[in-house]
Biotite code that builds the C-alpha atoms (Angstrom):
import biotite.structure as struc

atoms = struc.array([
    struc.Atom([129.106, 78.860, 112.566], chain_id="A", res_id=1, res_name="MET", atom_name="CA", element="C"),
    struc.Atom([124.900, 78.894, 111.941], chain_id="A", res_id=2, res_name="SER", atom_name="CA", element="C"),
    struc.Atom([123.042, 76.468, 110.709], chain_id="A", res_id=3, res_name="ASN", atom_name="CA", element="C"),
    struc.Atom([122.331, 78.928, 107.707], chain_id="A", res_id=4, res_name="ASN", atom_name="CA", element="C"),
    struc.Atom([125.271, 80.956, 107.235], chain_id="A", res_id=5, res_name="PRO", atom_name="CA", element="C"),
    struc.Atom([123.439, 81.870, 103.850], chain_id="A", res_id=6, res_name="LEU", atom_name="CA", element="C"),
    struc.Atom([120.748, 83.823, 105.417], chain_id="A", res_id=7, res_name="GLY", atom_name="CA", element="C"),
    struc.Atom([118.196, 82.142, 103.294], chain_id="A", res_id=8, res_name="ILE", atom_name="CA", element="C"),
    struc.Atom([114.030, 82.767, 104.936], chain_id="A", res_id=9, res_name="VAL", atom_name="CA", element="C"),
    struc.Atom([111.868, 80.184, 103.799], chain_id="A", res_id=10, res_name="ARG", atom_name="CA", element="C"),
    struc.Atom([108.173, 80.711, 103.284], chain_id="A", res_id=11, res_name="GLY", atom_name="CA", element="C"),
    struc.Atom([106.397, 83.231, 103.262], chain_id="A", res_id=12, res_name="ALA", atom_name="CA", element="C"),
    struc.Atom([105.695, 82.750, 107.156], chain_id="A", res_id=13, res_name="ALA", atom_name="CA", element="C"),
    struc.Atom([109.374, 83.468, 107.860], chain_id="A", res_id=14, res_name="ALA", atom_name="CA", element="C"),
    struc.Atom([109.699, 86.143, 105.323], chain_id="A", res_id=15, res_name="ILE", atom_name="CA", element="C"),
    struc.Atom([107.558, 88.145, 107.234], chain_id="A", res_id=16, res_name="GLY", atom_name="CA", element="C"),
    struc.Atom([108.367, 87.324, 110.608], chain_id="A", res_id=17, res_name="ALA", atom_name="CA", element="C"),
    struc.Atom([112.141, 89.254, 109.080], chain_id="A", res_id=18, res_name="ALA", atom_name="CA", element="C"),
    struc.Atom([110.511, 92.320, 108.138], chain_id="A", res_id=19, res_name="ILE", atom_name="CA", element="C"),
    struc.Atom([107.554, 91.875, 110.319], chain_id="A", res_id=20, res_name="GLY", atom_name="CA", element="C"),
    struc.Atom([104.527, 91.875, 108.871], chain_id="A", res_id=21, res_name="VAL", atom_name="CA", element="C"),
    struc.Atom([102.021, 89.175, 109.478], chain_id="A", res_id=22, res_name="SER", atom_name="CA", element="C"),
    struc.Atom([102.431, 86.120, 107.258], chain_id="A", res_id=23, res_name="PRO", atom_name="CA", element="C"),
    struc.Atom([99.448, 86.604, 105.614], chain_id="A", res_id=24, res_name="ARG", atom_name="CA", element="C"),
    struc.Atom([100.360, 90.749, 104.103], chain_id="A", res_id=25, res_name="ARG", atom_name="CA", element="C"),
    struc.Atom([104.285, 88.805, 102.990], chain_id="A", res_id=26, res_name="ALA", atom_name="CA", element="C"),
    struc.Atom([101.770, 85.546, 100.567], chain_id="A", res_id=27, res_name="TYR", atom_name="CA", element="C"),
    struc.Atom([99.745, 89.295, 99.031], chain_id="A", res_id=28, res_name="TRP", atom_name="CA", element="C"),
    struc.Atom([102.704, 90.951, 98.646], chain_id="A", res_id=29, res_name="LEU", atom_name="CA", element="C"),
    struc.Atom([105.240, 87.755, 97.223], chain_id="A", res_id=30, res_name="LEU", atom_name="CA", element="C"),
    struc.Atom([102.133, 86.771, 94.990], chain_id="A", res_id=31, res_name="GLU", atom_name="CA", element="C"),
    struc.Atom([102.416, 90.513, 93.331], chain_id="A", res_id=32, res_name="ARG", atom_name="CA", element="C"),
    struc.Atom([105.583, 90.206, 93.013], chain_id="A", res_id=33, res_name="GLY", atom_name="CA", element="C"),
    struc.Atom([106.353, 93.170, 95.168], chain_id="A", res_id=34, res_name="VAL", atom_name="CA", element="C"),
    struc.Atom([109.685, 91.550, 97.342], chain_id="A", res_id=35, res_name="LEU", atom_name="CA", element="C"),
    struc.Atom([112.465, 90.482, 96.270], chain_id="A", res_id=36, res_name="PRO", atom_name="CA", element="C"),
    struc.Atom([112.089, 86.563, 96.356], chain_id="A", res_id=37, res_name="ALA", atom_name="CA", element="C"),
    struc.Atom([111.408, 83.341, 94.196], chain_id="A", res_id=38, res_name="VAL", atom_name="CA", element="C"),
    struc.Atom([109.717, 79.999, 94.124], chain_id="A", res_id=39, res_name="LYS", atom_name="CA", element="C"),
    struc.Atom([110.881, 76.469, 95.427], chain_id="A", res_id=40, res_name="GLU", atom_name="CA", element="C"),
    struc.Atom([107.788, 74.719, 94.680], chain_id="A", res_id=41, res_name="GLY", atom_name="CA", element="C"),
    struc.Atom([105.514, 75.381, 96.480], chain_id="A", res_id=42, res_name="SER", atom_name="CA", element="C"),
    struc.Atom([107.709, 77.284, 98.604], chain_id="A", res_id=43, res_name="THR", atom_name="CA", element="C"),
    struc.Atom([108.368, 81.425, 98.673], chain_id="A", res_id=44, res_name="TRP", atom_name="CA", element="C"),
    struc.Atom([112.613, 81.795, 99.613], chain_id="A", res_id=45, res_name="THR", atom_name="CA", element="C"),
    struc.Atom([114.357, 84.945, 100.011], chain_id="A", res_id=46, res_name="SER", atom_name="CA", element="C"),
    struc.Atom([117.069, 85.467, 101.966], chain_id="A", res_id=47, res_name="THR", atom_name="CA", element="C"),
    struc.Atom([118.463, 88.405, 104.416], chain_id="A", res_id=48, res_name="LEU", atom_name="CA", element="C"),
    struc.Atom([120.156, 90.051, 102.710], chain_id="A", res_id=49, res_name="ASP", atom_name="CA", element="C"),
    struc.Atom([118.263, 90.248, 99.788], chain_id="A", res_id=50, res_name="ARG", atom_name="CA", element="C"),
    struc.Atom([115.560, 91.823, 101.699], chain_id="A", res_id=51, res_name="LEU", atom_name="CA", element="C"),
    struc.Atom([117.665, 94.212, 103.759], chain_id="A", res_id=52, res_name="ARG", atom_name="CA", element="C"),
    struc.Atom([118.418, 95.346, 100.205], chain_id="A", res_id=53, res_name="ARG", atom_name="CA", element="C"),
    struc.Atom([114.857, 95.483, 98.565], chain_id="A", res_id=54, res_name="PHE", atom_name="CA", element="C"),
    struc.Atom([114.061, 97.882, 101.970], chain_id="A", res_id=55, res_name="TYR", atom_name="CA", element="C"),
    struc.Atom([116.869, 99.656, 101.089], chain_id="A", res_id=56, res_name="GLU", atom_name="CA", element="C"),
    struc.Atom([116.295, 100.362, 97.716], chain_id="A", res_id=57, res_name="GLY", atom_name="CA", element="C"),
    struc.Atom([119.063, 98.407, 95.953], chain_id="A", res_id=58, res_name="ASP", atom_name="CA", element="C"),
    struc.Atom([117.629, 96.046, 94.760], chain_id="A", res_id=59, res_name="ASP", atom_name="CA", element="C"),
    struc.Atom([114.831, 95.900, 92.325], chain_id="A", res_id=60, res_name="PRO", atom_name="CA", element="C"),
    struc.Atom([111.738, 93.560, 93.528], chain_id="A", res_id=61, res_name="PRO", atom_name="CA", element="C"),
    struc.Atom([110.888, 90.015, 91.431], chain_id="A", res_id=62, res_name="ASN", atom_name="CA", element="C"),
    struc.Atom([111.749, 90.580, 88.490], chain_id="A", res_id=63, res_name="VAL", atom_name="CA", element="C"),
    struc.Atom([109.217, 87.765, 86.712], chain_id="A", res_id=64, res_name="LEU", atom_name="CA", element="C"),
    struc.Atom([106.431, 90.191, 88.519], chain_id="A", res_id=65, res_name="GLY", atom_name="CA", element="C"),
    struc.Atom([103.425, 88.925, 90.316], chain_id="A", res_id=66, res_name="PRO", atom_name="CA", element="C"),
    struc.Atom([101.694, 85.584, 89.450], chain_id="A", res_id=67, res_name="ALA", atom_name="CA", element="C"),
    struc.Atom([98.995, 85.960, 86.912], chain_id="A", res_id=68, res_name="PRO", atom_name="CA", element="C"),
    struc.Atom([96.842, 83.603, 88.884], chain_id="A", res_id=69, res_name="ALA", atom_name="CA", element="C"),
    struc.Atom([97.130, 85.972, 92.204], chain_id="A", res_id=70, res_name="ALA", atom_name="CA", element="C"),
    struc.Atom([96.776, 88.531, 89.897], chain_id="A", res_id=71, res_name="THR", atom_name="CA", element="C"),
    struc.Atom([93.440, 87.731, 88.324], chain_id="A", res_id=72, res_name="GLY", atom_name="CA", element="C"),
    struc.Atom([94.859, 89.561, 85.385], chain_id="A", res_id=73, res_name="ASP", atom_name="CA", element="C"),
    struc.Atom([95.663, 86.906, 81.986], chain_id="A", res_id=74, res_name="ARG", atom_name="CA", element="C"),
    struc.Atom([96.944, 88.378, 78.645], chain_id="A", res_id=75, res_name="PRO", atom_name="CA", element="C"),
    struc.Atom([95.045, 88.988, 76.004], chain_id="A", res_id=76, res_name="ARG", atom_name="CA", element="C"),
    struc.Atom([95.964, 88.241, 72.604], chain_id="A", res_id=77, res_name="ALA", atom_name="CA", element="C"),
    struc.Atom([96.640, 91.418, 71.583], chain_id="A", res_id=78, res_name="ASP", atom_name="CA", element="C"),
    struc.Atom([98.509, 91.610, 74.752], chain_id="A", res_id=79, res_name="ASP", atom_name="CA", element="C"),
    struc.Atom([100.730, 89.108, 74.027], chain_id="A", res_id=80, res_name="ARG", atom_name="CA", element="C"),
    struc.Atom([101.382, 90.039, 70.047], chain_id="A", res_id=81, res_name="LEU", atom_name="CA", element="C"),
    struc.Atom([101.797, 93.324, 70.069], chain_id="A", res_id=82, res_name="GLY", atom_name="CA", element="C"),
    struc.Atom([98.514, 94.178, 69.117], chain_id="A", res_id=83, res_name="GLY", atom_name="CA", element="C"),
    struc.Atom([99.415, 92.343, 65.956], chain_id="A", res_id=84, res_name="THR", atom_name="CA", element="C"),
    struc.Atom([95.712, 91.179, 66.023], chain_id="A", res_id=85, res_name="ILE", atom_name="CA", element="C"),
    struc.Atom([92.936, 92.884, 63.938], chain_id="A", res_id=86, res_name="THR", atom_name="CA", element="C"),
    struc.Atom([89.887, 92.535, 64.119], chain_id="A", res_id=87, res_name="PRO", atom_name="CA", element="C"),
    struc.Atom([87.686, 91.026, 60.444], chain_id="A", res_id=88, res_name="THR", atom_name="CA", element="C"),
    struc.Atom([84.771, 93.762, 59.500], chain_id="A", res_id=89, res_name="SER", atom_name="CA", element="C"),
    struc.Atom([81.997, 91.690, 60.335], chain_id="A", res_id=90, res_name="GLN", atom_name="CA", element="C"),
    struc.Atom([82.680, 89.900, 63.260], chain_id="A", res_id=91, res_name="ASP", atom_name="CA", element="C"),
    struc.Atom([84.710, 92.284, 65.216], chain_id="A", res_id=92, res_name="GLY", atom_name="CA", element="C"),
    struc.Atom([87.610, 89.228, 65.579], chain_id="A", res_id=93, res_name="GLY", atom_name="CA", element="C"),
    struc.Atom([90.933, 88.946, 65.270], chain_id="A", res_id=94, res_name="GLY", atom_name="CA", element="C"),
    struc.Atom([92.694, 86.668, 61.982], chain_id="A", res_id=95, res_name="GLY", atom_name="CA", element="C"),
    struc.Atom([93.851, 87.198, 58.926], chain_id="A", res_id=96, res_name="PRO", atom_name="CA", element="C"),
    struc.Atom([92.395, 90.048, 56.748], chain_id="A", res_id=97, res_name="SER", atom_name="CA", element="C"),
])
């Protein structure tokens, strides 16, 4: 019996080796939510089966999307509140009118 019967792959280097890319490229793909994986603490984790299904088109990428720190994207107030903030007359700031 194998030491890893579930085919768990831990770390960007191991995930990269499983899909045939460098550890750096795997990390880049993981941080942007392209590959189906989760973070356990600071370690990216997936399974060989999930990676295989992803490349066959049967498994969506990371449903949580990219990590905001990786993309540099920060949500704006109007994004988080569905555009409900309207500028006031003079200062252009948000808030109740």
